[in-house]
C-alpha positions in Angstrom: -16.4 -14.7 -1.2 -14.0 -12.4 0.2 -13.8 -8.8 -0.6 -10.3 -9.0 -2.1 -11.5 -11.8 -4.2 -14.0 -10.0 -6.0 -11.7 -7.1 -6.9 -9.9 -6.8 -10.2 -6.8 -9.0 -9.7 -4.1 -5.9 -10.0 -6.2 -4.0 -7.3 -5.8 -6.7 -4.7 -2.3 -5.9 -3.3 -3.1 -2.3 -3.0 -6.3 -3.1 -1.0 -4.3 -5.6 1.2 -1.7 -3.0 2.0 -4.3 -0.4 3.1 -5.9 -3.4 5.3 -2.1 -4.2 6.7 -1.7 -0.5 7.3 -4.8 -0.2 9.4 -4.3 -3.4 11.1 -1.0 -1.9 12.5 -2.4 1.3 13.5 -1.7 3.6 10.5 -4.6 6.1 10.0 -5.5 5.5 6.3 -8.7 6.7 5.0 -10.3 5.1 1.8 -9.7 8.4 0.1 -6.1 8.1 0.7 -5.8 4.7 -0.6 -7.8 5.7 -3.8 -5.2 8.6 -4.3 -2.5 6.1 -4.0 -4.2 3.9 -6.4 -4.8 6.7 -9.0 -1.1 8.1 -8.3 0.4 4.6 -9.4 -1.9 4.6 -12.3 -0.9 8.1 -13.5 2.8 7.4 -13.0 3.0 4.1 -15.0 5.6 2.8 -12.6 8.6 1.1 -14.1 9.6 -0.6 -10.7 8.3 -1.4 -7.4 10.3 1.5 -6.2 8.0 3.8 -7.9 5.0 2.3 -6.3 6.7 2.6 -2.8 7.5 6.3 -3.5 3.7 6.8 -4.4 2.7 5.1 -1.1 5.0 7.4 0.8 3.8 10.5 -1.1 0.1 9.8 -0.8 -0.3 7.9 2.5 2.4 10.1 4.4 3.6 7.8 7.1 5.3 9.7 10.2 9.0 9.7 9.9 9.3 7.6 13.1 7.0 5.0 11.5 8.7 4.9 7.8 10.5 1.8 8.6 7.3 -0.2 10.0 5.5 1.2 6.7 8.1 -0.1 4.4 8.1 -3.4 6.1 4.4 -3.8 5.6 4.9 -2.6 2.1 7.6 -5.4 1.5 5.2 -8.0 3.2 2.4 -7.1 0.9 3.9 -6.4 -2.3 7.3 -8.6 -2.3 5.8 -11.6 -0.1 8.4 -10.9 2.9 7.2 -12.2 6.0 7.5 -9.8 9.1 9.4 -11.4 12.0 
């Protein structure tokens, strides 16, 4: 059984996002991912835009990598395929 399969279903995309970021060379510590998840929980987001803002605020991509960060976000949370 994969690690993602054993998680509560709502957490799976957050963990997948962390893995995608790390695979693309973003330095994301487990504590940062925990903070991201907690921030989303506290915000009670009304849209995916709120989730994206929490990701930027807690995971802090470098300005020159924001486009790549957002593309990974879209891939994981919206199912968009990167080309």
